[in-house]
GUMAR-49597 format. One record per residue (C-alpha): x negated, y, z. Coordinates in Angstrom, 3 decimals, padded with zeros to 6 digits. Last residue first. Example, Ala and Ser with C-alpha at 12.3 -4.5 7.8 and 13.67 -1.06 7.14 Angstrom:
2
R       c1       c2       c3
R -013.670 -001.060  007.140
R -012.300 -004.500  007.800
***
This chain:
192
R       c1       c2       c3
R -135.890  047.979  162.723
R -137.921  045.163  161.176
R -136.851  041.704  162.261
R -139.013  039.848  164.711
R -141.652  037.363  163.712
R -142.839  034.871  166.301
R -142.424  031.577  164.420
R -138.869  030.879  165.698
R -138.116  034.510  164.857
R -138.805  033.703  161.187
R -136.026  031.093  161.179
R -133.645  033.546  162.806
R -134.499  036.151  160.200
R -133.829  033.623  157.456
R -130.431  032.838  158.949
R -129.633  036.584  159.048
R -130.714  036.915  155.432
R -128.490  033.880  154.593
R -125.506  035.632  156.196
R -126.404  038.878  154.367
R -126.427  037.055  151.016
R -123.216  035.127  151.711
R -121.344  038.300  152.553
R -122.678  040.176  149.541
R -121.745  037.337  147.153
R -124.653  035.461  145.754
R -126.355  035.797  142.325
R -129.248  037.773  143.783
R -130.610  040.900  142.172
R -128.051  043.181  143.854
R -128.800  041.684  147.241
R -132.545  042.046  146.633
R -131.904  045.741  145.815
R -130.053  046.205  149.096
R -132.566  044.200  151.140
R -135.771  045.960  150.329
R -139.221  044.765  149.139
R -137.820  043.504  145.785
R -140.292  040.694  145.256
R -140.757  039.798  148.939
R -136.999  039.717  149.381
R -136.557  037.376  146.387
R -139.390  035.198  147.546
R -137.807  034.910  151.018
R -134.416  034.118  149.434
R -135.940  031.359  147.353
R -137.863  030.014  150.387
R -134.640  029.962  152.473
R -132.734  028.043  149.851
R -135.622  025.655  149.273
R -135.927  024.755  152.959
R -138.388  026.709  155.054
R -140.978  024.849  157.188
R -143.923  025.756  154.909
R -142.773  029.391  154.857
R -142.975  029.574  158.689
R -146.481  027.954  158.615
R -147.635  030.438  155.952
R -146.239  033.302  158.049
R -148.076  032.076  161.150
R -151.362  031.888  159.200
R -150.799  035.360  157.783
R -150.113  036.738  161.291
R -153.189  034.968  162.616
R -155.370  036.649  160.009
R -153.837  040.052  160.737
R -154.222  039.664  164.487
R -158.005  039.028  164.064
R -158.313  041.917  161.544
R -157.496  044.483  164.226
R -158.086  047.823  162.548
R -159.755  050.430  164.782
R -157.309  053.212  165.458
R -156.663  056.496  163.783
R -159.186  058.676  161.962
R -162.655  059.607  163.214
R -163.496  056.023  163.902
R -165.623  055.385  167.005
R -169.313  054.442  166.958
R -169.656  055.981  163.444
R -171.359  059.162  164.575
R -174.057  057.263  166.481
R -175.728  059.361  169.156
R -174.035  057.584  172.095
R -174.963  054.176  170.722
R -178.607  055.090  170.185
R -178.808  056.628  173.624
R -177.266  053.443  175.026
R -179.881  051.317  173.227
R -182.776  053.409  174.451
R -181.514  053.316  178.066
R -180.932  049.540  177.878
R -184.414  049.051  176.399
R -186.077  051.038  179.132
R -184.253  049.094  181.849
R -184.739  045.616  180.354
R -188.142  045.898  178.723
R -188.302  043.628  175.630
R -186.472  045.513  172.904
R -183.612  044.342  170.699
R -180.566  045.502  172.605
R -177.362  043.650  171.946
R -174.133  044.837  170.495
R -170.486  045.135  171.290
R -168.676  048.481  171.428
R -165.688  048.471  173.768
R -162.956  051.004  173.192
R -160.865  048.625  171.164
R -161.031  046.099  173.967
R -159.643  048.662  176.428
R -156.761  049.540  174.152
R -155.887  045.854  173.582
R -155.977  045.176  177.332
R -153.881  048.225  178.144
R -151.277  047.386  175.504
R -151.015  043.819  176.744
R -150.683  045.080  180.315
R -147.851  047.437  179.416
R -146.083  044.713  177.393
R -146.422  042.359  180.341
R -144.902  044.961  182.661
R -141.946  045.388  180.320
R -141.426  041.609  179.983
R -141.762  041.137  183.763
R -139.019  043.734  184.423
R -136.723  042.204  181.837
R -137.225  038.613  182.961
R -136.993  039.478  186.650
R -133.638  041.187  186.096
R -132.306  038.289  184.031
R -133.668  035.641  186.440
R -132.150  037.431  189.444
R -128.716  037.259  187.865
R -126.628  040.340  187.344
R -124.722  043.359  188.639
R -123.549  042.046  191.989
R -127.039  040.640  192.743
R -128.435  044.209  192.672
R -132.188  044.303  192.078
R -133.739  047.711  192.820
R -135.137  046.561  196.171
R -137.052  043.788  194.247
R -138.997  046.338  192.209
R -142.276  046.014  194.127
R -141.955  042.225  194.086
R -141.587  042.242  190.280
R -144.543  044.605  189.815
R -146.655  042.352  192.044
R -145.617  039.291  190.092
R -146.695  040.993  186.842
R -150.087  041.912  188.272
R -150.507  038.388  189.731
R -149.726  036.846  186.264
R -152.223  039.190  184.641
R -154.898  038.090  187.108
R -153.972  034.442  186.450
R -154.357  035.075  182.735
R -157.793  036.565  183.277
R -158.872  033.490  185.183
R -157.568  031.168  182.441
R -159.397  033.176  179.741
R -157.441  035.716  177.747
R -156.864  035.555  173.984
R -154.879  038.804  173.719
R -151.585  037.577  172.296
R -151.771  034.152  173.902
R -152.777  035.500  177.271
R -150.031  038.063  177.208
R -147.545  035.374  176.360
R -148.847  033.121  179.093
R -148.558  036.002  181.581
R -144.940  036.399  180.510
R -143.975  032.822  181.386
R -145.825  032.838  184.785
R -144.460  036.170  185.802
R -140.915  035.146  184.827
R -141.089  031.828  186.779
R -142.584  033.524  189.878
R -139.977  036.307  189.756
R -137.107  033.889  189.360
R -138.240  031.896  192.414
R -138.657  035.154  194.379
R -135.184  036.346  193.344
R -133.643  033.041  194.368
R -135.284  033.262  197.765
R -134.343  036.916  198.207
R -130.728  036.161  197.221
R -130.655  033.135  199.583
R -131.992  035.265  202.453
R -129.723  038.210  201.746
R -126.638  035.934  201.671
R -127.470  034.548  205.177
***
């Protein structure tokens, strides 16, 4: 009877985790509703494949499902972004469909600048949204947080900002931790 209830609770946790993480992938990569459902199915499949590894004596099903789904979602996000970077968008300009497509593909294959020779293609879309999210986070800061944020932005590292502040070291680092929590609410995680 224990195996049935564990399996049922694991399945419930897996469905919830797959749904939540598929929404995160969809938000990060601008997926359509159908694409999001495909991602959700991929995550759920990964969770069901790993169910034999779940040990109810070591943790809750929701914790295990959350970690596994988060890792699978990260893999899927990376794959989607990588595939999109490889695509080259354009439209043929000639009238004949087959002849035009062949000419256009030949032109694309012969272009030296079709793929960058150094590093990855910059993603300006993410940069714009990051700036917008940061502006929103700053707008919701109180004056104490905004002052600390400006101090950190000015000095670019925490030790020199601590020296430049008029606070005690303990107060400074406590306020930095509070500022980090505030920024996490808007999707920014602390630098390693």
